[in-house]
N, C-alpha and C positions, 0 to 999 in steps of 0.2 A: 655416262653420268647424268645427273639431273639436267633439266633444261637450262639452269642458271649458267652452265658452262658456255653457252652460246649467247648469253644475254649481253645487252649493251653496257657501256661503262658508266652506269649511274654513279654519282658521287655524293648522294644525299645521306648523311647520317641523321640520327635523332637530334633535334635542335632544342635549345632551352625554350621554356615557355609553353610546353605541352603540344608537341607536334602530333600528327595523326598516329605515328608509330608508338607514341608514348603510352597510349592506353589500350593497346591491342593485346589480348591475352592468348589468342589463337594463332596458328600458323597461317600463311597465305593460302589462297585457293590452290589446290593441287599438291599440297604438302604430302609427303610420304610416297609420291610416285617416283621411285628411283629405278633407273635402268639397270640391266644386268651387268653392264660393263662400262668402263670409261669410254668417252669418245676417242676416236683415233687422234693421234698427235697432230695431224694436219688440220683438225677442226678446233684446236685449242687456241682460238684467236679472239681477243677482246676488241670488238669494234674496229678491226683492221690493224690494231697495234699488237706487235709481237714483243712482249716485254723481255728485256735483258737485264743482267745484273747491274749494269751501269745506270739504269733508270732509278735505282734505289740507293745511290751513294749518299743521298740526303740523310739516310738513317744514321750514318756515322756521326752526325752532329747532334743526335738525340741523347745527350749525356745523362738524362734522367733514368735511362734504362741500362746504364752501364753494368749494373749488378745482376742483370738477367731479366728475362721476360718470357711471355708466351702469348702468341697471337693465334686464335682459333677461328677459322671461318666455318660457319654452319649453314647449310643450304635448307631452304624451305622451312625455316623456323624463325619466327620473330622473337625478339628478346625475352618476352614473358615465357614463351615455351622453352627457350634455351635454359632459363633459370629453373623452370619446373623439372626439366629432364635431369638437371644436375643435382636435384634435391637441395637447392640453395634457397636463400631468403634475400629478397631485395631490401637494402638498408636505406638508400637515398639515391637521388639523382645528382650526379656531379659532372664536372667538366674535366678535360684531359689533364690540366696541370694539377688539379686537386687529387687526381688518381695517381700520378707518377711523380709529382713534384718533391715529395718527401724523400724519395729514393731509398727508403728502408724496406719496402715490400713486406713480406710476411716474416715477422721476427721470431715466431715460436715454431721451432721445428716439430713437425708432426701435428700441428694445430690446424684450425680451419683454413680453407683457401679463401682468398679475397680477390675479386676480379670485377671488371666492368663489362657490361654488354650493351652494344649499340646496333643499330640497323644500318647496313650499307646501302642496300637497294631492295627491290621487291622480292629478291630471291635469297639474299645472303645477310646473315647477322655476323657480327664480329665480337669475339670475347678477347679482352686484353687483361693480362695479369702482369704486375710489376714484381720482379724478383720473387717468384714462388715455385711451385712444384706441379702446376697443372699439366705441363707437358710430359710428365711421367706418370700421371694418374690415369692409367689405361682404362680402368673400369668406368670412370666418369666420361672419358672421351668416347668409349664404346657406347655408353648410354646416349650420348649426344648424337651418335651416328645412326640410330635406329630410325629408318624412314628418311634418312638424310645422308648427305656427304659431309664429312669433316676434313678440313685441311688444317694441320697444326704446324706452326713454326716455333721452336722452343730453343732458348739458350739458357743454360744453368749458370749459377754463380761461378762455378769452376771453369766455365768456357765450353762445356759440352753442348753440342747442338743436336737437334732432332727435327727432321721433316717427316710428317706422317700424314697419310691419306687413308681414311676409313670410309667404308660404305656399308651400311647395315651390319656393323660390327666386324666386317672383314677388312683386313689390311690390304689395301691396294698398292701402297708404296710406302717404304720406310728407308731412310738413310740419314747419315750425318753430312750436311752440306760442306763441312770442312774436310772430311776424311776421303781418302782415295780407296774407299771400300765399296764394292758393288751393292747397289740398292737391292732390297728384298721386297716381297709382296707379289700378289697375283698379277699385277700389271707393271711390274718393274721393267720387264723387257720391252713392253709396248711404249712406255714413257721414257725410255733411255734416250731417244733422240731429242725429246723436249728438254730433258735435263741438260744435255750437251749444248743445246741451242741457246739457253739462257746465258751460258758462259760464266766465268768467275767462280767464286766459291763463297761459302759462309752465308751470313745473313742476307746480303744483297741478292745473292743467287736464289735464296729461299723465298724472298718476297717476289722476285720476278717469276719464279715457278708457280707460286700461289696465284699470281695474277693470271697466268696462262690457264691454270686449271679452273679458276672461278669466273674469269671474264671481268673481274672488278679490280681496277687499280687502287692502291692505297697510297695516298700522299699525306704529308705532314699536315697540310691544311684541312684535310678530311678528318684526321684524328683530333686536331685542335678545335674544330668547329662542332664536333658531335657531342651529344649528351649521353652519358653512360649510366646504366642502372647498376650502381655499385652494390655488390651482393656478397654474402658470406655463404660458402658451401662446405660440404664435409671435407675431411682430410684427403680423401682420394686414396687412402692406403688400405 
């Protein structure tokens, strides 16, 4: 996978007041350089930490996302490029509670998608959607993965979950973290030991697996301290 898999655990999101990441419209140096395959499971280590599902129990207390959510990690693409690839338009800069506090998400079925984009570190951006359909919008997710790696963790309003890894539009891994169904994708067998190692099931396991794949931990403080480019995108249908 991209070099970001072996990156250190930077925890800096975009900050209010115009951080350096706020005005960048291009991707970081070296974007588009994607390897032919994922790193071996033994290399998926974030700064010496091997994340497990228990590390993400804090997410159970995030009641604002009870109705569903989508988190999408995108490598080698800063927020402006993420928005461009999705054919979206930035509406405003907002904070975490402004984005998820209402708890209503996208009210119009089949309408535009609304989401926030922030920068996690030099290699990874994060897209966050409250109660929407981005996790099922395969064409948008594939567009995001061109020249990049995309890791998607999705839970629908009805409880369905999806963990998806794309690289240059190719599905590397896909499964439901809740279900006892064998994962699919070209690297499913290779990553099976990593999936087993994170333990647990459901959302917490999904976050731990995402951390192992990206090398970037996500904590509530990171989400709350970041500034998001709130954007409107196409329906994804």
